[in-house]
TORMAR-409062 format. One record per residue: residue in three letters; x, y, z of N, C-alpha, C in turn. Coordinates in steps of 0.02 Angstrom, whole numbers, plus 50000, padded with zeros to 5 digits. Example, Ala and Ser with C-alpha at 12.3 -4.5 7.8 and 13.67 -1.06 7.14 Angstrom:
// residues 2
SITE;residuo;n_px;n_py;n_pz;ca_px;ca_py;ca_pz;c_px;c_py;c_pz
SITE;ala;50660;49716;50390;50615;49775;50390;50660;49835;50390
SITE;ser;50642;49888;50354;50684;49947;50357;50645;50002;50394
//
This chain:
// residues 279
SITE;residuo;n_px;n_py;n_pz;ca_px;ca_py;ca_pz;c_px;c_py;c_pz
SITE;met;51184;50906;48741;51117;50878;48707;51097;50805;48714
SITE;gly;51038;50790;48722;51024;50712;48737;51037;50710;48803
SITE;arg;51058;50634;48818;51053;50604;48886;51128;50588;48900
SITE;his;51174;50614;48930;51245;50632;48954;51259;50584;48992
SITE;arg;51288;50517;48957;51288;50423;48985;51357;50420;48978
SITE;lys;51402;50397;49022;51464;50355;48979;51427;50283;48945
SITE;gln;51488;50284;48902;51471;50231;48841;51473;50149;48881
SITE;ser;51421;50129;48847;51423;50058;48886;51387;50012;48820
SITE;pro;51410;49956;48826;51352;49917;48760;51318;49881;48798
SITE;ala;51304;49883;48867;51232;49843;48907;51180;49893;48893
SITE;thr;51112;49884;48910;51056;49897;48917;51042;49967;48938
SITE;val;51027;50013;48916;51037;50088;48941;50983;50085;48989
SITE;arg;51026;50114;49060;50935;50135;49116;50925;50209;49098
SITE;arg;50860;50208;49130;50806;50272;49129;50881;50310;49179
SITE;gly;50851;50379;49189;50892;50422;49254;50944;50454;49220
SITE;ser;50942;50447;49150;50999;50473;49126;50985;50576;49107
SITE;val;51016;50574;49105;51038;50676;49058;51011;50696;49029
SITE;ile;50961;50735;48999;50939;50749;48911;51003;50815;48917
SITE;ala;51035;50797;48887;51091;50860;48884;51158;50844;48820
SITE;leu;51175;50867;48782;51213;50883;48718;51283;50852;48724
SITE;thr;51317;50807;48664;51380;50785;48682;51438;50826;48639
SITE;gly;51413;50805;48571;51455;50847;48509;51520;50794;48508
SITE;leu;51481;50731;48478;51546;50692;48476;51568;50672;48400
SITE;val;51632;50710;48429;51670;50739;48337;51750;50704;48331
SITE;pro;51768;50652;48308;51819;50624;48326;51900;50684;48309
SITE;ala;51936;50666;48337;51986;50732;48339;52011;50715;48261
SITE;gly;52029;50657;48232;52050;50639;48173;52000;50682;48108
SITE;phe;51952;50668;48130;51889;50698;48087;51897;50787;48085
SITE;val;51924;50817;48135;51919;50888;48131;51974;50896;48083
SITE;ala;52044;50847;48117;52085;50880;48084;52097;50860;47996
SITE;cys;52050;50804;47977;52047;50778;47900;52028;50859;47880
SITE;ala;51933;50881;47907;51920;50941;47878;51926;50997;47891
SITE;ala;52008;51004;47924;52042;51078;47926;52086;51072;47873
SITE;ala;52104;51021;47853;52143;51005;47787;52120;51034;47714
SITE;ser;52042;51001;47735;51999;51007;47663;51978;51082;47666
SITE;asp;51966;51093;47708;51938;51189;47705;52019;51203;47672
SITE;leu;52065;51206;47700;52116;51238;47660;52140;51224;47586
SITE;asp;52126;51167;47570;52141;51133;47497;52078;51172;47464
SITE;ser;52036;51163;47488;51960;51207;47471;51979;51297;47470
SITE;asp;52012;51314;47481;52027;51394;47504;52083;51398;47463
SITE;gln;52140;51374;47456;52180;51383;47398;52168;51367;47324
SITE;ala;52111;51329;47337;52087;51291;47251;52047;51362;47234
SITE;ala;52004;51393;47268;51967;51485;47288;52020;51514;47259
SITE;val;52052;51532;47296;52115;51588;47294;52129;51595;47198
SITE;gln;52148;51543;47198;52182;51530;47132;52150;51541;47076
SITE;gln;52079;51516;47083;51997;51538;47027;51991;51615;47040
SITE;ile;52021;51662;47089;51976;51735;47081;52010;51769;47012
SITE;pro;52069;51759;46986;52072;51778;46894;52022;51791;46854
SITE;asp;52008;51691;46862;51941;51681;46820;51877;51710;46821
SITE;asp;51867;51706;46881;51803;51739;46922;51804;51815;46905
SITE;gln;51838;51846;46895;51823;51928;46881;51830;51934;46822
SITE;asp;51864;51891;46768;51861;51911;46717;51806;51891;46682
SITE;ala;51768;51827;46720;51696;51805;46710;51632;51855;46743
SITE;leu;51666;51887;46780;51626;51946;46798;51622;52023;46754
SITE;ala;51695;52007;46727;51704;52079;46701;51673;52080;46626
SITE;ala;51670;52028;46586;51603;52002;46528;51538;52010;46538
SITE;lys;51518;52010;46598;51432;51998;46620;51403;52085;46590
SITE;pro;51365;52091;46597;51344;52166;46594;51338;52169;46657
SITE;ala;51330;52254;46663;51335;52311;46721;51281;52271;46751
SITE;asp;51241;52285;46748;51190;52255;46817;51187;52195;46847
SITE;ser;51221;52146;46797;51213;52076;46836;51287;52077;46871
SITE;val;51324;52120;46865;51397;52126;46906;51370;52155;46967
SITE;glu;51324;52204;46946;51312;52243;47020;51267;52190;47056
SITE;phe;51205;52152;47025;51192;52100;47087;51230;52034;47116
SITE;val;51286;52024;47091;51320;51966;47103;51366;52013;47171
SITE;ala;51381;52059;47133;51412;52118;47204;51389;52138;47258
SITE;his;51352;52148;47260;51292;52167;47307;51273;52111;47343
SITE;ala;51243;52049;47302;51260;51977;47355;51301;51948;47402
SITE;met;51374;51935;47364;51428;51958;47392;51436;51985;47471
SITE;ala;51433;52044;47459;51428;52102;47501;51382;52076;47562
SITE;glu;51321;52074;47551;51266;52052;47586;51280;52002;47639
SITE;gln;51325;51931;47594;51340;51878;47650;51404;51881;47671
SITE;arg;51431;51931;47664;51500;51971;47704;51473;52020;47771
SITE;ser;51409;52014;47752;51396;52094;47793;51369;52048;47860
SITE;val;51340;51981;47851;51286;51949;47916;51324;51930;47946
SITE;ala;51318;51968;48017;51330;51943;48066;51332;51890;48107
SITE;pro;51363;51840;48164;51346;51801;48182;51306;51809;48244
SITE;pro;51260;51797;48260;51217;51781;48330;51254;51823;48380
SITE;ile;51207;51850;48410;51229;51840;48501;51208;51789;48543
SITE;val;51259;51771;48577;51224;51695;48599;51228;51713;48683
SITE;lys;51158;51718;48695;51127;51729;48751;51071;51698;48785
SITE;thr;51065;51701;48841;50980;51691;48850;50944;51757;48906
SITE;val;50892;51766;48850;50843;51826;48880;50814;51834;48924
SITE;ala;50813;51868;48970;50781;51883;49037;50696;51911;49020
SITE;leu;50653;51871;49027;50602;51898;48992;50538;51895;49090
SITE;ser;50481;51953;49063;50435;51947;49116;50386;51884;49132
SITE;ala;50380;51871;49169;50348;51808;49198;50277;51807;49189
SITE;asp;50249;51851;49152;50194;51861;49164;50153;51856;49067
SITE;arg;50189;51823;49034;50190;51815;48960;50129;51737;48960
SITE;glu;50098;51761;48899;50015;51720;48898;50047;51649;48840
SITE;lys;50045;51593;48864;50039;51522;48820;50001;51552;48760
SITE;ala;50051;51532;48696;50046;51524;48616;49964;51496;48633
SITE;asp;49927;51524;48600;49860;51494;48563;49840;51486;48491
SITE;leu;49904;51422;48475;49912;51414;48394;49897;51322;48389
SITE;pro;49852;51296;48343;49825;51262;48356;49879;51208;48337
SITE;ala;49869;51138;48364;49900;51091;48398;49909;51058;48324
SITE;gly;49944;50999;48316;49955;50970;48269;49938;50911;48268
SITE;ala;49969;50865;48227;49953;50769;48252;49988;50758;48296
SITE;leu;49944;50713;48335;49973;50693;48380;49973;50739;48450
SITE;gly;49937;50796;48447;49943;50858;48508;50006;50891;48513
SITE;val;50064;50905;48435;50107;50931;48468;50081;50997;48464
SITE;pro;50111;51036;48485;50079;51095;48506;50105;51140;48462
SITE;gly;50070;51199;48428;50066;51237;48377;50133;51268;48368
SITE;val;50158;51302;48440;50199;51358;48423;50266;51310;48420
SITE;ala;50278;51243;48424;50328;51202;48431;50341;51184;48357
SITE;ile;50272;51150;48319;50270;51134;48264;50271;51200;48206
SITE;ala;50297;51269;48216;50307;51320;48180;50375;51326;48195
SITE;ala;50401;51306;48235;50475;51329;48259;50521;51264;48216
SITE;tyr;50483;51199;48209;50515;51147;48194;50519;51140;48107
SITE;gln;50443;51191;48096;50426;51200;48012;50488;51270;48001
SITE;asn;50503;51317;48048;50540;51365;48007;50607;51324;48009
SITE;ala;50652;51302;48060;50719;51254;48025;50707;51218;47991
SITE;glu;50654;51174;47963;50674;51128;47896;50644;51180;47838
SITE;arg;50634;51232;47841;50640;51303;47791;50702;51333;47778
SITE;thr;50737;51344;47826;50792;51375;47823;50847;51321;47817
SITE;leu;50848;51273;47841;50900;51212;47825;50906;51204;47763
SITE;asp;50831;51194;47715;50814;51177;47657;50865;51232;47615
SITE;ala;50864;51280;47638;50900;51350;47602;50966;51341;47610
SITE;glu;50994;51335;47670;51048;51326;47676;51113;51262;47672
SITE;asn;51071;51217;47676;51099;51149;47681;51048;51096;47643
SITE;pro;51037;51116;47578;50984;51079;47552;51021;50986;47558
SITE;thr;51064;50990;47550;51093;50917;47546;51058;50885;47609
SITE;cys;51061;50912;47660;51027;50865;47728;50984;50831;47731
SITE;asn;50948;50861;47671;50843;50841;47659;50821;50848;47750
SITE;met;50822;50897;47804;50816;50887;47854;50722;50910;47852
SITE;pro;50692;50852;47879;50635;50856;47892;50614;50879;47971
SITE;trp;50554;50927;47959;50522;50950;48028;50496;50915;48060
SITE;asn;50490;50853;48043;50459;50782;48097;50519;50767;48130
SITE;leu;50580;50763;48111;50620;50735;48152;50651;50772;48194
SITE;leu;50659;50845;48181;50656;50896;48261;50591;50878;48284
SITE;ala;50539;50871;48263;50505;50841;48323;50509;50795;48351
SITE;gly;50544;50738;48345;50546;50687;48386;50607;50703;48425
SITE;ile;50655;50734;48416;50709;50764;48447;50652;50822;48522
SITE;gly;50623;50839;48513;50591;50892;48534;50537;50841;48584
SITE;arg;50505;50792;48564;50471;50786;48615;50501;50714;48654
SITE;val;50554;50673;48652;50596;50649;48673;50634;50679;48722
SITE;glu;50652;50752;48719;50702;50793;48756;50682;50848;48792
SITE;ser;50598;50864;48802;50575;50909;48836;50504;50889;48822
SITE;thr;50448;50858;48775;50392;50844;48778;50364;50939;48725
SITE;his;50416;50944;48693;50400;51014;48647;50389;51071;48695
SITE;ala;50454;51095;48742;50450;51123;48796;50373;51122;48839
SITE;phe;50379;51053;48866;50333;51024;48907;50258;51058;48898
SITE;gly;50253;51040;48863;50171;51026;48809;50154;51103;48765
SITE;gly;50204;51142;48742;50205;51173;48714;50183;51254;48782
SITE;lys;50219;51259;48822;50199;51313;48882;50260;51369;48859
SITE;ala;50244;51398;48802;50292;51452;48766;50255;51496;48747
SITE;asp;50269;51566;48749;50212;51603;48727;50251;51622;48641
SITE;val;50206;51651;48604;50195;51655;48541;50258;51650;48506
SITE;asp;50318;51695;48544;50368;51703;48513;50414;51672;48545
SITE;gly;50407;51581;48552;50418;51519;48546;50483;51523;48642
SITE;asn;50455;51560;48678;50502;51581;48727;50481;51521;48787
SITE;pro;50497;51473;48813;50468;51452;48877;50433;51482;48905
SITE;leu;50393;51476;48963;50375;51533;49020;50397;51515;49076
SITE;ser;50425;51457;49081;50485;51452;49130;50524;51391;49102
SITE;pro;50612;51438;49123;50666;51406;49089;50644;51348;49069
SITE;val;50693;51302;49030;50695;51212;49036;50777;51224;49043
SITE;tyr;50777;51176;49099;50828;51134;49129;50857;51070;49138
SITE;gly;50906;51048;49133;50912;50982;49126;50948;50965;49204
SITE;pro;50951;50912;49209;50992;50909;49311;51079;50922;49296
SITE;val;51082;50939;49349;51174;50943;49361;51187;50902;49354
SITE;leu;51253;50922;49316;51298;50865;49285;51348;50858;49338
SITE;asp;51335;50840;49401;51381;50830;49442;51418;50769;49467
SITE;gly;51380;50710;49434;51399;50662;49473;51356;50621;49493
SITE;ser;51302;50654;49538;51242;50649;49582;51198;50574;49537
SITE;leu;51202;50577;49475;51150;50519;49436;51191;50479;49397
SITE;ala;51176;50425;49426;51215;50337;49401;51203;50378;49329
SITE;gly;51278;50327;49307;51274;50344;49235;51252;50376;49196
SITE;asn;51279;50456;49197;51284;50515;49181;51364;50546;49189
SITE;asn;51405;50582;49148;51448;50604;49146;51469;50672;49199
SITE;val;51518;50692;49227;51519;50761;49266;51557;50806;49205
SITE;ile;51508;50857;49213;51515;50900;49174;51545;50965;49187
SITE;his;51589;50998;49223;51608;51048;49249;51586;51130;49196
SITE;asp;51580;51169;49224;51564;51236;49202;51586;51241;49151
SITE;ser;51570;51278;49093;51600;51303;49024;51574;51357;49016
SITE;asp;51524;51397;49066;51493;51473;49036;51505;51512;49082
SITE;asp;51518;51496;49149;51491;51543;49204;51440;51551;49229
SITE;gly;51406;51508;49195;51321;51514;49229;51262;51554;49164
SITE;ala;51337;51585;49108;51267;51636;49088;51228;51605;49044
SITE;leu;51235;51544;49036;51198;51483;48984;51106;51455;49045
SITE;asp;51155;51437;49091;51102;51361;49116;51108;51395;49189
SITE;gly;51131;51463;49206;51114;51486;49290;51152;51450;49332
SITE;leu;51205;51422;49315;51221;51390;49360;51312;51382;49363
SITE;gly;51355;51403;49407;51423;51363;49452;51430;51334;49459
SITE;gly;51489;51285;49415;51522;51237;49449;51521;51182;49438
SITE;tyr;51443;51165;49394;51454;51111;49336;51413;51162;49294
SITE;asp;51390;51104;49237;51341;51134;49185;51268;51069;49186
SITE;arg;51223;51099;49154;51152;51079;49131;51147;51083;49068
SITE;ala;51112;51043;49035;51077;51047;48967;51031;51103;48972
SITE;val;51012;51124;48923;50965;51200;48927;50931;51185;48866
SITE;gly;50852;51223;48862;50801;51224;48833;50786;51176;48828
SITE;pro;50727;51172;48781;50689;51158;48757;50706;51084;48709
SITE;met;50757;51090;48692;50800;51055;48620;50872;51011;48676
SITE;gln;50861;51055;48743;50917;51012;48772;50988;51019;48763
SITE;phe;51036;51097;48762;51096;51091;48722;51131;51096;48798
SITE;leu;51202;51070;48784;51258;51095;48867;51280;51163;48826
SITE;pro;51275;51208;48876;51313;51281;48853;51379;51274;48822
SITE;glu;51436;51223;48823;51464;51226;48763;51473;51216;48689
SITE;thr;51425;51164;48690;51379;51164;48616;51329;51220;48586
SITE;trp;51308;51221;48636;51261;51282;48594;51308;51349;48570
SITE;lys;51356;51355;48589;51413;51412;48577;51457;51382;48517
SITE;arg;51437;51310;48505;51469;51319;48438;51436;51296;48403
SITE;tyr;51369;51293;48386;51306;51291;48342;51263;51316;48345
SITE;ala;51258;51394;48388;51202;51413;48398;51207;51477;48336
SITE;ala;51093;51463;48314;51074;51476;48258;51029;51534;48281
SITE;asp;51026;51578;48243;50978;51624;48249;50881;51612;48215
SITE;gly;50852;51575;48240;50796;51540;48222;50731;51613;48186
SITE;asn;50726;51648;48243;50678;51670;48239;50701;51766;48216
SITE;gly;50778;51771;48161;50789;51824;48145;50796;51901;48199
SITE;asp;50803;51893;48278;50817;51937;48322;50875;51958;48318
SITE;gly;50927;51928;48295;50984;51952;48314;51024;51897;48378
SITE;ile;51001;51853;48412;51006;51811;48461;50993;51754;48465
SITE;ala;51052;51710;48462;51048;51626;48468;51003;51616;48547
SITE;asp;50964;51602;48560;50949;51585;48636;50948;51531;48639
SITE;pro;50939;51498;48671;50948;51408;48687;50878;51396;48699
SITE;gln;50834;51437;48739;50773;51427;48776;50734;51433;48737
SITE;asn;50754;51468;48682;50701;51499;48621;50693;51437;48558
SITE;leu;50622;51423;48564;50604;51368;48517;50629;51374;48448
SITE;tyr;50634;51426;48398;50631;51453;48354;50730;51425;48354
SITE;asp;50756;51460;48390;50818;51456;48385;50857;51390;48408
SITE;ala;50817;51355;48466;50818;51275;48471;50843;51259;48414
SITE;ala;50758;51248;48392;50749;51190;48340;50789;51222;48286
SITE;leu;50828;51255;48249;50856;51273;48214;50939;51256;48226
SITE;thr;50937;51255;48293;51025;51232;48297;51012;51176;48302
SITE;ala;50970;51128;48338;50975;51056;48301;50992;51023;48270
SITE;gly;50935;51076;48216;50968;51047;48143;51012;51048;48119
SITE;lys;51070;51098;48148;51126;51111;48108;51184;51068;48152
SITE;tyr;51144;51054;48210;51200;50982;48229;51186;50921;48215
SITE;leu;51121;50913;48199;51111;50838;48165;51149;50835;48089
SITE;cys;51140;50900;48057;51154;50872;47992;51243;50890;47969
SITE;asp;51274;50903;48038;51350;50937;48028;51390;50867;47999
SITE;gly;51431;50893;47964;51495;50841;47936;51438;50800;47877
SITE;gly;51399;50844;47842;51370;50817;47773;51338;50778;47785
SITE;leu;51312;50739;47842;51254;50699;47852;51180;50717;47798
SITE;asn;51162;50657;47778;51062;50680;47722;51034;50650;47787
SITE;met;50996;50673;47791;50919;50640;47837;50887;50586;47788
SITE;ser;50883;50579;47756;50853;50544;47712;50888;50464;47695
SITE;asp;50935;50449;47727;50960;50409;47718;50986;50386;47813
SITE;leu;50944;50316;47810;50924;50304;47893;50985;50296;47922
SITE;ala;51028;50274;47916;51087;50269;47931;51126;50307;47938
SITE;gln;51131;50383;47917;51160;50425;47936;51099;50457;47973
SITE;gln;51053;50453;47974;51001;50516;48017;51001;50459;48090
SITE;ser;51013;50390;48075;51042;50356;48150;51091;50391;48173
SITE;arg;51140;50382;48148;51206;50429;48160;51208;50495;48200
SITE;ala;51165;50530;48156;51188;50611;48188;51125;50614;48260
SITE;ile;51044;50553;48257;51045;50548;48326;51073;50541;48374
SITE;leu;51102;50495;48359;51169;50448;48422;51220;50533;48436
SITE;arg;51203;50579;48399;51283;50637;48438;51213;50669;48499
SITE;tyr;51155;50648;48477;51135;50688;48542;51117;50633;48605
SITE;asn;51135;50554;48607;51119;50538;48638;51156;50467;48614
SITE;asn;51207;50429;48651;51238;50369;48629;51201;50312;48657
SITE;ser;51139;50323;48629;51105;50251;48653;51062;50253;48609
SITE;met;51050;50156;48574;51011;50142;48521;50922;50156;48538
SITE;ala;50918;50126;48605;50859;50149;48630;50815;50215;48605
SITE;tyr;50856;50279;48628;50859;50334;48615;50827;50351;48536
SITE;val;50887;50325;48494;50854;50333;48420;50789;50296;48407
SITE;ala;50793;50242;48454;50728;50194;48411;50661;50252;48454
SITE;asn;50659;50285;48498;50608;50336;48526;50612;50372;48481
SITE;val;50680;50433;48454;50644;50490;48412;50636;50475;48358
SITE;met;50667;50411;48322;50617;50391;48231;50550;50368;48246
SITE;ala;50542;50351;48307;50472;50323;48303;50432;50380;48314
SITE;trp;50446;50427;48348;50420;50502;48357;50396;50529;48318
SITE;ala;50471;50513;48269;50461;50568;48191;50419;50543;48162
SITE;asn;50440;50465;48142;50367;50433;48095;50287;50441;48113
SITE;ser;50279;50457;48167;50212;50459;48197;50168;50532;48177
SITE;tyr;50241;50566;48174;50212;50655;48164;50218;50659;48105
SITE;gly;50264;50623;48053;50243;50619;47993;50171;50587;47952
SITE;thr;50148;50531;47996;50118;50497;47978;50028;50518;48009
SITE;gly;50028;50510;48082;49996;50545;48114;49961;50495;48159
SITE;val;49980;50430;48147;49972;50380;48181;50025;50356;48249
SITE;ala;50009;50345;48311;50034;50359;48367;50062;50279;48357
SITE;pro;50140;50289;48408;50182;50257;48418;50159;50171;48453
SITE;lys;50168;50110;48439;50158;50073;48483;50218;50067;48526
SITE;pro;50210;50025;48568;50240;50034;48659;50305;49991;48631
SITE;ala;50299;49961;48579;50362;49901;48572;50412;49960;48523
SITE;gln;50382;50002;48501;50435;50042;48464;50471;50111;48513
SITE;leu;50463;50096;48579;50478;50146;48613;50521;50139;48678
SITE;pro;50571;50097;48665;50608;50055;48713;50625;50111;48771
SITE;arg;50634;50069;48822;50659;50122;48891;50726;50146;48865
SITE;ile;50718;50207;48875;50793;50236;48889;50832;50245;48954
//
């Protein structure tokens, strides 16, 4: 996701690829795993107390809690794939928002905000931040060229990451072409521009059809939100927000562009050229 580029302290040049990197240090993963283990052990030790507490509650309350727990356990992860669709679909006819954001894109971003608010309220993800990412990555699926269900009328792909573009990493095939339709090398996929490997890790079903399709605006917006929130980051803190955006593209110019557009979509005031440094 974002533009895959070799890290450099020098000024970032254009011609970079929009692709997702997933920059998670190994030490962080190890610490998280240990923390999860400690939490699980603590939870196991508390089971008898929880059971005693449930036994003291009225039968209808116990039944409600048990039903809720059963529902949580029964939720299956979405199927990760790109859905083949007919070419004769019509563009969604939804009113555009501030600064011309396509209506279908706004619907997807706001749906992701609501879902994340319920699932991860401490992240404080605003829809306009997702819109900032969508603007920089694909201009909201090329100006909202998507059907009413959020599926682009034509698949959205980034350049092939085979080293032919200066400043970009070489990413060898990780999905046998299942998501990016390409063998040998990977390329970013969909309106929020995920690399196949990262999509498989964070894939979310934003429209409730049981499928996590990187081409679908609803799925892509929710997955982008999950990716930005990962690690307990809080988007209401600008430092943490910047850190999250850098996961998309390790470039402060990129961060500046995303934040400028996000602020503009929130206020309705177009960004000034000085706020949009060249990426």
